Every structure is written in C-alpha cells, then in structure tokens.
C-alpha positions as CSV (number, residue, x, y, z in Angstrom):
1,M,133.4,107.4,94.9
2,T,131.4,108.7,91.8
3,E,128.0,110.2,91.8
4,Q,126.2,107.1,90.6
5,S,127.7,105.0,93.1
6,E,126.8,107.5,96.0
7,F,123.0,107.5,94.6
8,I,123.2,103.8,94.9
9,E,124.5,103.6,98.1
10,A,121.8,106.1,99.5
11,I,119.2,104.2,98.0
12,F,119.9,100.7,99.2
13,S,121.5,101.9,102.7
14,L,120.4,99.9,105.8
15,S,122.1,102.2,108.2
16,G,119.9,102.1,111.6
17,K,118.0,99.4,110.6
18,N,118.1,95.8,112.4
19,C,118.0,92.4,110.0
20,I,117.4,89.0,111.8
21,V,119.1,86.4,109.7
22,T,118.4,82.5,110.4
23,G,120.8,79.8,108.7
24,A,123.4,82.5,109.5
25,G,126.3,79.9,109.8
26,S,126.9,78.9,106.2
27,G,125.5,79.3,102.6
28,L,122.9,81.8,101.6
29,G,122.0,83.1,105.4
30,Q,125.5,83.7,105.5
31,H,125.7,85.8,102.7
32,C,122.3,87.6,103.4
33,A,124.2,88.5,107.1
34,L,127.3,89.9,105.0
35,T,125.2,91.9,102.5
36,F,123.0,93.6,105.3
37,A,126.0,94.4,107.5
38,R,127.7,95.9,104.1
39,A,124.5,97.9,103.8
40,G,124.8,99.4,107.4
41,A,122.3,97.3,109.2
42,N,122.8,95.6,112.8
43,V,122.4,91.9,112.1
44,A,120.9,89.3,114.6
45,L,122.4,85.7,113.6
46,V,120.5,82.5,114.3
47,D,121.6,79.0,113.5
48,R,122.0,75.7,114.7
49,D,125.4,75.5,114.1
50,P,127.3,77.8,116.8
51,A,130.8,77.5,115.0
52,G,129.6,78.5,111.8
53,M,127.8,81.3,113.3
54,S,130.8,82.6,115.2
55,K,132.5,82.7,111.7
56,T,130.0,84.7,110.1
57,A,130.1,87.1,113.2
58,E,133.9,87.4,112.7
59,Q,133.5,88.4,109.2
60,L,131.0,90.9,109.9
61,A,132.9,92.5,113.0
62,G,134.8,94.8,110.3
63,Y,131.7,96.6,109.3
64,G,131.1,98.5,112.4
65,V,127.6,97.2,113.0
66,T,126.1,95.4,116.0
67,V,125.9,91.6,115.6
68,L,124.0,89.3,118.2
69,Q,124.3,85.4,118.0
70,Q,121.6,83.0,119.1
71,E,122.1,79.4,118.6
72,M,118.4,77.3,117.8
C-alpha cells in the first residue's frame, strides 16, 4: 500500500463506529452499507425486504464487521 493510500484510509476509517442503514436491501442503501463496512464500521441493516437485506448481509460478511438485521 502506498503512503497516500494509507493516509486516505486513516482519514476515512470508521473502525469501531456503528452505522444504521435504512433501505439496505437494494440500491443506495445497499451501496452505503457496503461502503461503511469497507471502512470498518459495524452495520445495522433495516429494510422491508428481508430477502434483499439478507443478500446485503452476506456481502458484508467478508469485511469482518458486525452486521445486524431488522425487518420493518
């Protein structure tokens, strides 16, 4: 990793933070959940579509963060 990419990662790190994402089963909500997880945040997913939310949770599993799911 280059010095610049390490600097950027440090600035945008969400390690140890918690995020709640509504509409996490698809679209913008899903993209936000993935972005937060990539940055190291634990993510609580909320959606009316349990199948879509489960797919998002599966994608987040590889990032080593805690993922909670809540159907509306």
